[in-house]
N, C-alpha and C positions, 0 to 999 in steps of 0.2 A: 504493500500500499504505500501511496505517497505520504510525506509528512503531514500535508494538510488534512488528508482523509483520516489518518491515524489520530491526529489531535481532536478532530471532530467526534470520532468514535469514542475517544477517552472521555471527553466531556459528557457524551450520552451515557456512557456506562457508569461513570462515577460522578453523579450530579452533586454529591456532597460527601466526599471522603477524604481522609488524610491518614497516613500510616501511623497508627498506634501511638498517639501522643496523649499524655495524661493518663489517668486511671480509668479502668473498665468503662462503666456506663456514663460517667459524668465528664468525659473528655471534652465534649463541646461546650460544657458550662464553666469549667475552671481550667485555667491554664497552669501547667506544671511550672515549678520553679527550676531554673536551670543555671549552671555556673560556669560551664566549660567555655562558652563563647567570650565572656568578658571577665572571667575569674571573679565576678561578684554575683550574688544571688539577684535574680531577675525573672519576672514572669516571662514565659517563652514568648508570648505574643508581643512583648515590648522589645525583644532583642533584635537589633538591626541586621544580624547575620541570619543565614538559613540554617535552622536548627531542627532536628527531629529528635523525639523522645520515645524510647521503647521501655515500658514498665515491666518490672519482674512480674507483677501480678498478671499481666496479659500473656507473657511468655509461658508462665506456668500454666495458665488456663489453656493455651493452645498446645501444651506439651512439647514445646520447642527446647531442645537440650543445648544446642551449640550457638554461640554468638554469631557465627557465620550465617546460619540458617535464619536467625532473627533479622540480620542486617539486609537480607534480601528484600524486605518490605520497604526499605527506605528509598525515597526518590533519588535518582542521580547515582545509585550505587549498583555495581555489577560484580559478581564473584565467579571465580573459575576454580573448580575442584577436580583434581585428577584422580580418577578411579573411585575405589570404595571409601567407606566411612573412615574418617581420620587421615585421608590423603592430604598432601599439600593443597592449601586453599589461599588464593590471592584475592585481594580486594581492590577495586578501582572505583574512585569517587570522581564524578564528572569527567571521565575519560583520562584522568591523570594515571601515571605509572603506579604500579602496586607498591612502590617504595615511597609513594608521596603521601601517606596517611599516617599521622601520629596516633600511637595506641597507648592509652593510659589506663592503669588499674588503680583507682583511688588516688590519681595524681602521679603514679609512678610510671615513668616511660619504660616500655618494654620491647621497643623496636630493636633489632640488631643495629650495630653501627653501619650507617648508610641507609636505614629506613626499612629494610626487609622485615616482614612479619608474616608468619604462617597462622591464619585464623583457625586452623583445624584443632589448635591445642587449647582453646578457650571454650568454657561451658557457661551456662546461664545459672549454675547452681549458686544459691545464696546472693543472687543479684537483685538489688533494689530497682535500678534503671540504668539505661544506656542512653548517653547523649551523643549525637552525631552532628558535628558542625561541618558544613559544606562551604568550602572557600579557604583561602590562605590564612593561616594562623600562626606564622613563624614569629610575629611580634611578641606573642605571649609564651610560645612553646619552642622556639628555636628551630633546629633542623628537623626535616621529615614532614612538618606540618604545611605541605605545599598545597594539596587538594583538599585537606580536611583533617579533622581530629575525631577519633572514636574514644569515648571515655566510659569505663564500666565502673559502676558504683556498688559497693557491698551493702547488703541489707543492714538497716539500722534497727536498734532495738526500741522497744515501746514499753510503757509502764506495765509492770507485772512480768510474768514469764510466759513465753508463747513457744511452741514447738510444732514442727511439721515433719512428717515421715511419709515417704512415697516409695512405691515399689512397682515395677511393671516389666513385662517381658513379651516377646513376640518373634517375628520373622527373623531369619538368619542368626539364630541363637542370641538374640539381643536381650540384655537385662540392664535396667537402670534402677539403682538404688540411691536415694537422696534423703539426708536428714539434717535439720537445722534447728536451732534454738536461739532465742533472743529475749532481751528483757531490759529494764531500766529501773533505777532507784533514784530517789531524791533525798539524800541525807542533808538536812539543813538547807543551806543556800547553794549547795552543789548539785550537779546533775551527772549521773553516771549511766551510760547505756552500752549495751554490748550485743554481739551476735557471733555465732560460730556455726560452721556448716561443714559437712563432709559428704562426698558422693563417690560412687564407682559406676562407671558405664563400661559395658563390654558387649562386643558382637563378634561373630564369626566372619562377617562380611559376605558379600554376594559374589565374589569371584570363585571359581571352581576349587581353588586351594590357596593357602598362605595369604588370606586377607583379613585375618583377625585383627581387631583394635581394641585397646583397653585404656582407660582414662580414669585415674584417681585424682580427686580435687579436695583440698582442705582450704577453708577461708575463715577469716575472723576479722572483727572490727570492734575496737574499744574506744569510747569517747568519753571525755570528762570535761566538765565546765564548772568553774567557781569564780564568782564575781566577774571581773573583767578578763579573765584568762580562759583558754579552752585548748584542748589537745586531742588529737585522734591518731591511733595506732592501727594501721591496717596490714593484713598479711593474706597472701594467696599462693598456695603451693599446688603445682601440678606434676603429675607423673604419667607419661603416656608411653605406649608401646604400639607401633604400627608394623604389621607384616605386609609386604607388598610383593605381588607376584609378577608385576609388569616390568619389562625392560624399557629402554629409552624410546621405543617405537610403540609402546602400549601392548605388546604381546604378552599373554599370560603364560610364562614359561619358568619363572624362577620360584623355587620351592623353599628358599631358606632366607631370603633378604629381609632385613628387619631394621627399623629405626626406633631408638629409645631416646626419651628426652625427659629431664626434669627441670622445673623452673620454680624459682622462689622469688617473689616480689614483695618487698616490705617498704612501708612509707610511714612517716612521722609528720604530721601537719600540726603546727601549734601557733597560737596567736595571742596577742594581748592588746587591749584597748588602753592606750597610754593616757588619752584624754577624750573629750567630747570630739575633738578634731582628728586626732591622729591614732592609728593602730598599726601594729607590726605583725606580720606573719612570716613564718619560716617553714620550709619544706625540705625534708631529707629523704632521698629515694635510693633504693637499692635494687637491682634486678640481676639475678644470677641464672644462667642456663648452662646445663651439661647435656651434650647430645652425642650419641654414638650411632652411626650407620654401619652395618656389617653384612657382608655378602661373601660367603665362603664357596669354594669351587666344587660343590657336590650336587649341582643341579644341571639338568640339560640345558637350561638357558644360559649357563655361564660360558663365556666365549673362550674355548681352548685353555680351560683351567684358570682363567683370570679370577682373582679374588681381591678384595680390599676391605679395609676396616678404617673408618674415619672417626676421630673424636674431636669435638669442638667444644671449647669453653669460652663463654662471653660473660663479661661484667660491665655493668653500667651503674656508676655512682654519681649522684647529683646533689647539689644543695642549692636552695633558692631562698632569698630574703627579699621582702618587699615592704615598702612603707605606703599606707593608704591614708590619704588626707581627705577629709570631708570638707569641701569648699562651699562658699555661697552659691546661690542659684542652683541648688540641687546637683552640684557637680562633685565628682570624685576623681582625685588625681593619684595614680599609682606609679611608683618608680621602684624598680627592682634590679637585683643582680643575681646571676646565676653562674655556677661553675659545674663543669661535668667532665668525668674521666671515663673513657671507654677503653676496654681491653679485650683482646681476643687471641686465642691460641688454637691452632688447628694442626692435627698430626694424622697422617695417612700411612697405613701399612699395606703393601700390596706386592704381588710378585715382580713388580717394576723396582721394588725398594722403597725405603722410607721417604716421606716428604712432608712439608708442613711450614708454618710460619707462626711468629708471635709478634703482636704489634699493639701499641697503645697510642692514645693521643688525648690532648686535653683542650676544652673549649671554655672560654670565658665570654659572658655577655652582660650587657645592661640594657634595660628596657623601660619604657614608660607608656602610660595610657591616660588619657583624659576622657571620662565618662560623664556626659551631660544628660541628666534625665529629670527634667522638671514635670511634675504632675504625672499624668498618664498619657499625654498627647505626643510628646517628643523623646526621642533617644538619639544620641549621637556619640560616637567614639572616634578618637584619633590617637594613634600610637606609632612608636618607632622602636627599633632595636638595632644595637651595634654588636656584632659578633666577632670575636677573635679566635680563630682556630689555628693550632700548632702547624697545620698543613697548608691550608689554603689562605691563610691570613685573615684579612678584614673583610667584613661584608655587612651592608646596611639593608634593612628592610622596614617597610612601613604599611599601615593599613588604616583606612577610614570607612566609617559606616554610619548610616542614619536611617531612622524610621519615623514615620509621622502619621498620626491618625487624622485624616483629612475629613472624615464624616463618621457618623454613627456606624460602627461596624466595619469600617474601611480603613485599612492601613497600608501605606506605601513603604517600601524598603529598597535601599541602594547601598552598595558597598564597592570598594576598590582597594587592591593591595598587592604586595609582592611577598615572595616567600622563597625557601631555599632548601636544597637537600645536600648534605655533605657526601663525598665519595665513600664507598665501602672500603674496608681494610684491604680487600683483594685488589680493588682498582687503584688504591694508593700505594700499597706495599707489595703486591704481587705474591707469588708463591714459587714452588719448583717448576711449574709449568707455564706460568704466565709472568710477564714483567709489568710491574706496577708503575704508575706515573705519579710521582710526588708533586708535580706541578699542576695537577688537575684543579679547575675551578669548580665551585659547587653549582650544581643544576639549579635553576631559579625560574620564577614565573612572575607574570603580570596577569591579574585576574580582575574581572568586574562582573557584577550582577545587579539585577533589579527586579523587584517583585511587587505584587499586590495581594493582600489577604482581605477576604470579605466574610464577615459573619453573617449568617442567616438566621435571625432571631437568636434564641439561646441554645439551639439544637444542632447547628450545622456551621461548618466553616469551609470556605473554598480558597485556594491560593494558586498563583502561577508565578514562576520565576524564570527569567532569562539569564543565561550566564555565558561568559566567553573567557577562555584561558589561553595564554601563550606560554608554552614551556620551552626554555632556551638553555643552550649549552648542554644538552643531554649527552651523557657519556656513552660511547660505543666502542665495541672491541674491533681492533684490526691486527691482522697476523703480522708478526715479525719475530725472528729469532734472536735479534740483538737489541732492538729499540723497544721502548714501552709499547704495551698493547692496548691501552686505553687513552682516549682523547675526547675532549669536548667538541662534538661534531654536529649533532642533530638538533633540529628544532621542530616542534609539533604545535598544533592548535586544536582546541576543542570548543564548540559552541552548542548550545542546546536550550531545551525548554523543560521545566519540571511542573506538572500539574499535581496537585494534592488536595485532599480534603477529608472530612470526617462528618458523621451525622449520628445523631440519637433518634431512632424512629419509634413510633408507638408500639405498644405491646411487647416491650423488652427487646426489640430489634436494634441492632447497631451496624454501621457500615464504615469501612475505611478503604483507602486505595490511593494509587499514585500512578502517574504516567510520565515516562522520561523520553524525549526525543534527543539523540546525541549525534553529532557529527564530529568525528575524531580523526584527524589526518596528519600525515607527515608534511611539513613545509620544507625543511632542509634535510636531505637524506643523511644517513650515516656513512659508515665506512664502505658499505657495499651497495651497488645498484641492482643486485639480484632481486627479483620479485619475491623471493622467500625471506629477504633480510628483515630484521626487526624494524628498521627504519628505511624501508624501501621507498624510492621516490614517489610522492604523491599517493602512497598507499593509505588505507585505512589502518588505525591502530588495532593491534592484535587483541582479541577476546573482548572487545567492547561492543556490545549490541547497539544498533542505531535506535531501537525501540524497545521499551520494556513497560509492561502494564501489570500492575499487581492490585487485585481487588479482593476484599474480604467482607463477608457478612456473617453476623452472629445473632444468637438469641440467648437471653439470660434471664432466669428467674432465681429464686432463692434456692430451688432444688434442681433445676436442669440448666444445662448450657450446651451450646453447639456453635462451632465456628467453621466455616468453609472459606477456604483462601485459594484463588486461582492466580497463577502467574504466567504471563505470556512474555517470552524472551525472543526477540528478533534475531535475524541472521547476523553473524560476525565472522570476521577473518581470523585464521590461525595458520601456523606453519606445521606441516605434516612431515616428521622425520621417519623415513622409510627404513625398513630392515637392512637395505643395501647401502644406507649412509647418505643417500640422496635426500633432498628436501624440496618441498613445494608449498605454495600458498594455496589454502583451500578455504572454502566458505562453510561454516558449520550451520546446518539448517535450524530455522526457528522452531520452537517448541512451546507447548502449553502444559504446565504441571498443576495439578489440583490436590490439596491436602485437606483432610477432615479431622476435626478433633471434637471431643465433647466430654462432659461429665455429668454424673447423676449423684445427688446426695442420698445416702443410705439412712441417715439419722436426722431428718428434718433439714434446717437451714444449714447450708455448708459453711456459713460464716461464723457460727457459734462454736464455743469450745467443745472439744470432744467429738467434732464432726467427722464423718467417714464418707468418702465418695468413691465411686468407680470411675476410672478414666479410660478414654479410648482415643487413639490417634491412628490414622491411616495416612502414611506418607505415599505421595504419587498414586492417588486413588484410581486413576484410569491406567496406570502402568505405562505412562509415556516413555518411549524409548529415545534418549537424547544424550548429548555429551557436552561438556564444558571445555574439553581440551582435545586436540586433534591427535590421532594415533591409531595404529592397527589394533583392533581388539577382537580376538577370536572367541570371546566368551559371551557374546550376545545370545539372548535366549531365542530371539526369532530372526530366522535367516531371510525372511521376506523384506526386511528393512535394509535394502541394498544401499540406499543413499547414506546410511550411517555405518555400515559394516566396516568400511575402510577409513572412517573419520573420526575415531574417538574412543577414549576410555569411557565406558558406559557409566552414566550417572545412576543414582539410586533407583532400583525397581520398586514396585509396590511393596510396602511393609506395613503389617498390622501390629499394633502394640496395645495391650491391655493391662490396667494396673489398678492399684488402691492407694488412695491418699488419706492420711490421718492428720487432724489438726487439733492442737490443744491450746 
């Protein structure tokens, strides 16, 4: 369909929808409080940036276990997962590279050095909400926040003691076990709240062999406040093991390849109000990852006895201190300083001998932001950041944004800014097989967007946003045996439109949805002019669909609930790496996937203490056969789908999950 026809269809299908913002049935009536966009608490409707909020309540209601699956509902977001459950998953916001999204766990940065992050390792267990900022955010968060920020918040405690326990099982040997507890006390003038959670998820996967996946998660949050001071300590630990049978072309041939990873993210956020005018906040963050990928030579898929075992360790430590001044005319001025040290060590053992590298670097930055928010009609921000990196030197970035309520229920929004991504350690330092380039500049962007949001009474909201991004100095690989292999060569641009909305309908019904039209193309090519190159001349950017439509409808009462969600993902380009080591550009066909979830209370109202509910979820209800990543895959269940047989690692087939949830 043409972009014009698709936009018209989206407006007809989602007359009043918006992806999962706020809490269950009152989303259209109350705007959630968000902090990621400005680092200050603000009602979402007043924030001048594009922000979406997914609540933990809604995700648990729909039976969504992974952060990646939850983010598919957000406009402007596309994901690509290779093969079975737990396989590597990349996220693209508004057509930006997968390294252009900053990921935070309660304020703790968890990206690898250079921006990479695998979303398959994050679950929704004990999550209170997810905030997604679309647009450049390097002024507040430094490197990696080029296309947007995803921040996951741990569930907070409330007065008394509350607990939840859930268990479910189903297709492909899947079991999900999750438990959490939370509470709060108020001794004297102090407030103390806490939450803890643990979960275990396991599945055999749907490949014919060696596709099991296991994920164990522990999380906790402790918050204390007394007088003018407060502090919060957060922790999230994950331990995953992924068995993968596919080789580089997607053939299901390897019986013993496995990837194991454990991650520990710890954050301490504290603040004190010095006076009516000034307050100080400090954040200490630590993220440690240990990963091992192992493939021994005892499988028919191993090439002539080749084997390897790679161990990677990464550490990211940072400290941030900022002064917040409450100025006249409802203005807030923030000035802060941040220091961060990144360290990575990689070691590989194979029949070609040992290889690896160890590298570290330090970054210092200062930033400021003026937030102007008088009454509820106007909001404006203006900010800048100066960054000094041990490798690329100095870099400046800025951002400005404003929103205004021009009529009852109508608000306009506009923003512009720049952002940057530092090179990866491999690009900077190299390894035994590639030569790094210490003279690389950071990749950077110039972005603008404009939007309008319209409330329809107290029950529905519509919005439309236009955006444009120019990504420059993109790093590409070029072969050389003696000179550096990475250079700042390419330039790309993305433009598009996001339509979104939400509605509360009569008789307990609700609806939400979004539509994205994206044009993402190469402006200046990279090192290769081949049509299968990543930055081929005038080509579409890989794995970004031009059109994405997500629509959800649901029904809620005190005893029954059901949600139906349909997602239409348009055609997108990818590169197919054949078993004979040739490559070609292919177009992955469009697909539609439908998911169904529901629950039924066994003991009256599901919201009261001691409630028990049966839960149901059906992934891919109509068993759509599709792929996110190009590759040969001989494990498809249906041979009549010839258009897909040679173009992909199959995505999830239909899966039924049934369970029980207890609340206290």
